[in-house]
C-alpha positions as CSV (number, residue, x, y, z in Angstrom):
1,M,-0.1,0.0,0.1
2,D,0.9,3.6,-0.5
3,L,1.3,5.2,3.1
4,C,1.9,8.8,4.1
5,I,3.1,9.6,7.8
6,I,3.1,13.3,8.8
7,G,5.7,13.8,11.4
8,S,9.0,12.3,11.4
9,G,9.8,12.4,15.1
10,Y,9.8,9.1,17.4
11,V,6.6,7.5,16.5
12,G,6.5,8.9,13.0
13,L,9.7,7.6,12.0
14,V,9.7,4.2,13.7
15,S,6.1,3.6,12.1
16,G,7.5,4.4,8.8
17,A,10.5,2.6,8.7
18,C,8.6,-0.9,10.1
19,F,5.8,0.0,7.6
20,A,8.2,0.1,4.9
21,E,10.2,-3.0,6.3
22,V,6.7,-5.3,5.8
23,G,6.4,-4.1,2.1
24,H,4.5,-1.0,2.0
25,N,5.7,2.2,0.1
26,V,6.0,4.9,2.7
27,V,6.6,8.7,2.5
28,C,7.4,10.7,5.7
29,V,6.8,14.1,6.0
30,D,8.5,16.7,8.1
31,N,8.7,20.5,8.1
32,D,12.4,20.6,8.9
33,Q,14.3,20.6,5.8
34,R,17.6,19.5,7.6
35,K,16.1,16.6,9.3
36,V,14.5,15.5,5.7
37,D,18.1,15.7,4.0
38,A,19.8,13.9,7.2
39,L,17.2,10.9,7.0
40,H,17.7,10.7,3.1
41,A,21.5,10.2,3.9
42,G,20.8,7.6,6.7
43,K,21.3,9.6,9.8
44,I,19.0,9.0,12.6
45,P,18.0,12.1,15.1
46,I,17.4,9.5,17.7
47,Y,18.8,6.3,19.2
48,E,16.5,3.4,19.1
49,P,18.0,-0.3,18.9
50,G,17.5,-1.4,15.1
51,L,16.1,1.7,14.0
52,E,19.3,2.9,11.9
53,E,19.5,-0.3,10.0
54,L,16.0,-0.4,9.4
55,V,15.8,3.2,7.9
56,Q,18.9,2.7,5.7
57,R,17.7,-0.7,4.1
58,N,14.4,0.6,3.2
59,V,15.6,4.1,1.7
60,A,17.9,1.9,-0.4
61,A,15.1,-0.5,-1.4
62,K,13.2,2.8,-2.4
63,R,10.3,1.7,-0.1
64,L,10.8,4.9,2.4
65,R,11.4,8.3,1.3
66,F,11.4,11.8,3.2
67,T,9.9,14.8,1.9
68,N,9.0,18.2,3.5
69,S,5.7,18.5,1.3
70,I,2.3,17.5,2.6
71,E,0.9,17.8,-0.7
72,D,3.5,15.3,-2.2
73,G,2.5,12.9,0.8
74,V,-1.3,13.0,0.3
75,D,-1.1,13.0,-3.4
76,H,0.8,9.7,-3.3
77,S,-1.0,7.8,-0.3
78,Q,-4.2,6.1,0.3
79,V,-3.7,6.3,4.2
80,V,-2.4,9.4,5.9
81,F,-1.1,9.1,9.4
82,I,-0.8,12.2,11.5
83,A,2.2,11.7,14.0
84,V,3.0,15.3,15.1
85,P,3.9,16.1,18.7
86,T,0.9,16.7,21.1
87,P,2.9,18.4,24.0
88,P,1.4,19.4,27.4
89,Q,0.3,22.6,28.6
90,A,0.7,24.2,32.0
91,D,-2.9,22.9,33.1
92,G,-2.1,19.3,32.0
93,S,-4.4,19.3,29.1
94,V,-2.8,18.4,25.6
95,D,-1.8,21.1,22.9
96,L,-3.5,20.2,20.0
97,S,-2.3,23.0,17.6
98,F,0.0,20.7,15.7
99,I,-3.0,18.4,15.0
100,E,-5.1,21.2,14.2
101,R,-2.5,22.6,11.5
102,V,-2.0,19.3,10.0
103,A,-5.8,18.8,9.5
104,R,-6.0,22.4,7.9
105,E,-3.1,21.4,5.4
106,I,-4.4,18.2,4.5
107,A,-7.7,19.7,3.8
108,G,-6.1,22.2,1.7
109,V,-4.2,19.6,-0.5
110,L,-7.3,17.1,-1.0
111,K,-8.2,17.3,-4.4
112,P,-11.8,16.3,-5.9
113,G,-12.1,12.5,-6.4
114,Q,-9.2,11.8,-3.9
115,Y,-10.5,9.4,-1.2
116,R,-8.2,9.2,2.1
117,V,-8.1,7.9,5.1
118,V,-6.8,10.3,7.8
119,V,-5.4,8.5,11.0
120,D,-4.9,10.1,14.3
121,K,-1.5,8.3,15.3
122,S,-0.3,10.6,17.9
123,T,-1.6,10.3,21.4
124,V,-4.9,12.7,21.6
125,P,-7.6,13.3,24.1
126,V,-10.9,11.7,23.3
127,K,-13.2,13.6,20.8
128,T,-10.0,14.7,18.8
129,G,-11.0,12.6,16.0
130,E,-14.3,14.7,15.8
131,K,-12.2,17.9,15.8
132,V,-10.1,16.7,12.9
133,T,-13.1,15.7,10.8
134,D,-14.8,19.2,11.5
135,T,-11.8,20.8,10.6
136,I,-11.1,19.0,7.1
137,K,-14.7,19.8,6.2
138,R,-14.4,23.4,7.3
139,Y,-11.5,23.9,5.0
140,N,-12.5,21.7,2.1
141,T,-16.3,21.0,1.9
142,G,-16.0,18.5,-0.7
143,A,-13.6,16.6,0.8
144,D,-13.8,12.6,0.3
145,F,-12.3,11.2,3.7
146,D,-12.8,9.3,6.8
147,V,-10.9,9.7,10.2
148,V,-9.5,6.9,12.0
149,S,-7.7,6.6,15.3
150,N,-5.0,4.0,15.7
151,P,-3.0,4.6,18.8
152,E,0.6,3.6,19.0
153,F,1.7,1.5,22.0
154,L,5.8,1.7,21.4
155,R,8.0,1.6,24.3
156,E,11.4,3.5,23.9
157,G,14.4,1.2,23.8
158,S,12.0,-1.8,22.3
159,A,9.8,0.3,19.6
160,V,11.0,-1.9,16.7
161,P,10.1,-5.0,18.0
162,D,6.8,-3.6,19.6
163,L,5.6,-2.3,16.3
164,M,6.9,-5.4,14.5
165,K,5.3,-8.0,16.9
166,P,2.5,-6.0,18.7
167,D,0.5,-7.2,21.5
168,R,-2.6,-5.7,19.8
169,I,-3.7,-3.3,16.9
170,V,-6.5,-0.8,17.8
171,I,-8.4,0.7,15.1
172,G,-11.1,2.8,15.8
173,G,-13.6,4.0,12.9
174,N,-16.9,4.5,12.1
175,S,-16.6,3.6,8.2
176,D,-16.4,0.1,6.8
177,R,-14.5,1.5,3.9
178,A,-11.8,3.0,6.2
179,L,-11.6,0.0,8.4
180,A,-11.1,-2.3,5.5
181,L,-8.1,-0.1,4.2
182,M,-7.0,-0.1,7.9
183,K,-6.7,-3.8,8.0
184,K,-5.0,-4.1,4.8
185,V,-2.5,-2.0,6.2
186,Y,-1.9,-4.1,9.2
187,E,-2.1,-7.6,7.3
188,P,1.5,-8.0,7.4
189,F,1.6,-8.0,11.2
190,N,0.8,-11.2,13.0
191,A,-1.3,-9.5,15.9
192,P,-5.1,-9.1,16.9
193,I,-6.9,-6.5,16.0
194,L,-9.6,-4.8,18.0
195,V,-12.0,-2.6,16.0
196,T,-13.6,0.0,18.0
197,D,-15.3,3.3,17.6
198,V,-13.1,6.3,17.4
199,S,-13.8,7.5,21.1
200,S,-13.0,3.9,22.6
201,A,-9.8,3.9,20.6
202,E,-8.5,7.4,21.7
203,L,-9.3,6.5,25.3
204,I,-7.5,3.1,25.3
205,K,-4.0,4.6,25.0
206,H,-4.7,7.2,28.0
207,A,-6.1,4.5,30.2
208,A,-3.4,2.1,29.3
209,N,-0.5,4.3,30.0
210,S,-2.4,5.5,33.4
211,F,-2.7,1.9,34.5
212,L,0.7,0.9,33.8
213,A,2.0,4.2,35.9
214,L,-0.4,3.1,38.6
215,K,1.4,-0.2,38.9
216,I,4.8,1.8,39.4
217,S,3.5,4.0,41.9
218,Y,1.9,1.2,43.7
219,I,5.2,-1.0,43.9
220,N,6.9,2.4,44.9
221,A,4.3,3.0,48.0
222,V,4.9,-0.6,48.9
223,S,8.6,0.1,49.0
224,A,8.2,2.8,51.6
225,I,6.6,0.2,53.7
226,C,9.2,-2.4,53.0
227,E,12.1,0.0,54.3
228,A,9.9,0.8,57.5
229,S,9.4,-2.9,58.3
230,G,12.4,-4.3,57.1
231,A,11.0,-6.2,54.3
232,D,12.4,-6.8,50.8
233,V,10.2,-5.1,47.9
234,E,12.1,-7.4,45.4
235,K,10.6,-10.5,47.1
236,V,7.1,-8.7,47.6
237,A,6.7,-7.8,43.9
238,A,7.8,-11.3,43.2
239,G,5.2,-12.7,45.2
240,I,2.4,-10.4,43.8
241,G,3.6,-10.7,40.4
242,M,3.2,-14.6,40.5
243,D,-0.7,-14.0,40.4
244,R,-1.4,-14.3,36.7
245,R,-4.3,-11.6,37.4
246,I,-1.6,-9.1,38.2
247,G,1.7,-10.0,36.5
248,R,5.3,-9.1,37.1
249,N,5.8,-6.4,34.8
250,F,5.8,-2.9,35.9
251,L,6.2,-3.9,39.7
252,N,9.8,-2.8,39.7
253,A,10.5,-0.2,42.7
254,G,12.5,2.6,41.8
255,L,13.0,6.3,41.2
256,G,9.4,6.8,39.8
257,Y,8.3,6.9,36.1
258,G,9.5,9.8,33.9
259,G,10.1,10.3,30.2
260,S,7.9,12.0,27.6
261,C,4.8,9.4,27.9
262,F,3.6,8.8,31.3
263,P,3.6,12.2,32.9
264,K,2.2,13.6,30.0
265,D,-0.7,11.0,29.5
266,I,-1.7,11.1,33.1
267,A,-1.8,14.4,33.5
268,A,-3.8,14.6,30.0
269,F,-6.1,12.0,31.4
270,I,-6.8,13.9,34.7
271,A,-7.5,17.0,32.6
272,I,-10.0,15.0,30.2
273,S,-11.5,13.6,33.0
274,D,-12.2,17.2,34.7
275,D,-13.5,18.5,31.6
276,L,-15.8,15.7,31.2
277,G,-17.2,16.2,34.8
278,V,-15.8,12.9,36.1
279,P,-12.7,13.7,38.0
280,F,-10.3,11.0,38.1
281,T,-8.8,11.5,41.8
282,L,-6.9,8.0,42.0
283,L,-4.4,9.4,39.1
284,K,-3.8,12.6,41.3
285,E,-2.4,10.2,44.0
286,V,-0.6,8.3,41.5
287,Q,1.3,11.5,40.6
288,R,1.8,12.3,44.1
289,I,3.2,9.0,44.9
290,N,5.8,9.5,41.9
291,R,6.7,13.0,43.2
292,D,7.1,11.7,46.7
293,Q,9.5,8.8,45.5
294,K,12.1,11.1,44.1
295,E,11.9,13.3,47.2
296,R,12.6,10.1,49.3
297,Y,15.6,9.0,47.4
298,I,17.1,12.6,47.9
299,K,16.4,12.8,51.4
300,S,18.3,9.2,51.7
301,I,21.0,11.1,50.2
302,R,20.9,14.0,52.7
303,D,20.4,11.9,55.6
304,A,23.8,9.9,54.7
305,L,25.7,12.6,53.5
306,W,24.6,15.3,56.0
307,V,25.7,18.5,54.0
308,L,25.5,18.1,50.3
309,R,27.5,21.1,49.7
310,D,30.9,20.4,48.4
311,K,30.2,16.7,48.4
312,K,31.4,14.7,45.5
313,I,28.7,12.8,44.0
314,A,29.0,10.2,40.9
315,V,26.0,9.4,38.9
316,W,25.6,6.5,36.5
317,G,22.7,7.1,34.1
318,L,20.9,10.5,32.7
319,T,17.9,9.1,30.3
320,F,14.9,8.1,32.0
321,K,15.3,4.7,31.1
322,P,17.8,2.5,29.4
323,D,18.3,1.8,25.7
324,T,17.4,5.1,24.6
325,D,18.8,8.7,24.2
326,D,15.7,10.4,25.7
327,V,16.5,12.8,28.5
328,R,12.8,14.4,28.4
329,N,11.3,14.4,32.0
330,S,14.1,12.5,33.2
331,V,13.9,11.7,37.1
332,P,17.6,11.2,37.1
333,I,18.2,14.8,35.7
334,E,15.4,16.2,38.0
335,I,17.7,14.6,40.9
336,V,21.2,15.7,39.6
337,N,19.8,19.3,39.4
338,E,18.4,19.1,43.0
339,L,21.7,18.0,44.0
340,I,23.5,21.0,42.2
341,K,21.1,23.2,43.8
342,E,22.2,22.2,47.0
343,G,26.0,22.8,46.2
344,A,27.2,19.1,45.4
345,I,29.8,18.6,42.9
346,V,28.4,16.0,40.4
347,T,30.1,14.0,37.8
348,A,27.5,12.1,35.7
349,Y,28.0,9.3,32.9
350,D,25.4,8.0,30.4
351,P,26.3,5.7,27.6
352,K,23.7,7.4,25.0
353,G,22.0,10.3,26.6
354,A,25.1,12.5,27.7
355,E,25.2,14.4,24.4
356,K,21.6,15.2,24.6
357,A,21.7,16.5,28.0
358,K,25.0,18.9,27.1
359,E,23.2,19.9,23.8
360,Y,20.0,21.1,25.8
361,N,21.9,22.2,28.9
362,L,19.5,20.2,30.9
363,C,21.9,19.7,33.8
364,P,23.8,22.9,34.0
365,G,27.0,22.5,36.5
366,V,27.2,19.1,36.0
367,K,30.8,17.5,34.8
368,I,29.5,14.9,32.2
369,V,32.4,12.2,31.7
370,D,33.0,9.4,28.9
371,C,33.8,6.5,31.4
372,P,31.7,5.1,34.3
373,L,35.0,4.7,36.3
374,E,36.0,8.2,35.6
375,A,32.8,9.3,37.2
376,V,33.5,7.5,40.5
377,K,37.1,9.0,41.2
378,G,37.2,10.4,44.5
379,A,33.3,10.3,44.8
380,E,31.9,10.4,48.4
381,A,28.6,8.6,46.8
382,L,27.6,6.9,43.9
383,L,24.0,7.0,42.4
384,L,22.8,4.5,39.9
385,A,20.0,6.1,38.5
386,T,19.3,4.3,35.1
387,E,19.8,0.7,34.6
388,W,21.9,0.3,31.6
389,K,23.2,-3.1,31.3
390,E,26.9,-2.1,30.9
391,F,26.7,-1.4,34.5
392,A,26.6,-4.9,35.5
393,S,30.0,-5.6,33.6
394,I,31.9,-2.9,35.5
395,P,34.5,-4.4,38.3
396,L,33.0,-3.2,41.4
397,D,36.1,-3.8,43.1
398,E,37.8,-1.0,40.9
399,V,34.8,0.9,41.6
400,K,35.3,0.8,45.4
401,K,38.9,1.6,44.9
402,Q,38.2,4.7,42.9
403,M,35.7,6.2,45.3
404,H,36.5,8.1,48.6
405,T,33.9,6.4,50.5
406,P,32.1,3.2,49.0
407,L,28.4,4.6,49.4
408,V,26.2,3.5,46.6
409,F,22.4,4.7,46.4
410,D,20.9,2.1,44.1
411,G,17.8,3.9,42.5
412,R,16.9,1.0,40.4
413,N,17.7,-2.0,42.6
414,F,20.2,-3.0,40.0
415,F,22.9,-4.8,42.2
416,D,22.6,-7.7,44.6
417,P,22.8,-6.2,48.3
418,T,24.5,-9.3,49.4
419,T,27.2,-9.1,47.0
420,M,27.5,-5.3,47.6
421,A,28.0,-6.0,51.3
422,E,30.5,-8.7,50.9
423,L,32.4,-6.4,48.5
424,G,32.5,-3.6,51.5
425,F,30.2,-1.2,50.0
426,I,27.5,0.8,52.4
427,Y,24.5,0.1,50.1
428,R,21.3,1.5,50.1
429,A,18.7,0.6,47.6
430,I,14.8,1.1,47.2
431,G,12.8,-0.9,49.6
432,R,15.4,-3.3,50.4
433,P,17.0,-4.0,53.7
434,I,20.1,-2.7,54.7
435,L,23.0,-4.9,55.1
436,P,26.2,-4.0,57.1
437,P,29.3,-3.9,54.8
438,K,31.9,-6.6,55.3
439,A,35.1,-5.3,57.1
440,A,38.0,-4.3,54.8
């Protein structure tokens, strides 16, 4: 099929590359000509495992191309996906100005006799599909089109396999003609398809992400009880997760959720519910627990070091999760900035997010280095803030040797407490018992 994706950011680029990989002809539209040129040259603006090879292979096969012309994309496509940003506003509601602008531009280039399926791929509030429909009709009274909702469920760090082998495909539409074309788009993907009305499809994404955030906040609230009682949150989570009705996923105590999706989507769902007159107070508690988790972690550092001013602190990890270079709404960066504010001397290492943290000046005053062992030299504490796999292969005896004080605050329960104690570390994890370090 011939597909157009408007927006070559995270969702648009991954979707376009994967659609091309299964044999569709895809044109990705972006209004940034520099990005278009870079993508044609095979340069990827984001780090996502497997994406660069996918883009390069399909550009070479001429199944994937890039342009800054919406007219070009709409003219040559049966289905037009909208995958532009939907950033949060100050009150938590969603800024839909990019969606509205694209809808107007699509209306402006739709020609008589051209039937197109317009797909909301961006995460949008319920009833957005109606607004997109109204906008296209307002600016092109003769347009022949249908609007469909097709939410994405991509996780940064595993977006390519998530799209190539999805748990489910949700298609919300009110037209048999449009639904038939959408089913054809997804025919090469071996996954169950759930067909709903547009409003239900729009709600599914916000409801799903909010539920996952609720699980994270739940186990973090449990971790505080574990710390107070001497229980081990990892064992508690294992016991809970063995119940098939609950499952073990997203029951990992840590620093709380961050990134570009969960904080935005939960705030948006709260705003949507308030606007509909059905306040979702449970989600406000999820937000509070998430804020408190970060504060509890910082307090544990203060309790151990007393005064943070002039203390040398090493930080491993700046991205909000491993296997991505995304530093947006990163809890590790929020923690680092709080330490800097209190006068600490912070040296940080991240294998993929360092450049973007420096480029956007997200943690001014922090020294960012190229080696994890360099970060811990002379440090009075080490904070493990992102659970990158490479940290498991670093010799901990060398880490201890480089540090001024072998004090570790593990914000992801990455290391084994018994091993750390045997190596002589003063080890503090989330919701786990404190073991006395073995004497040197």
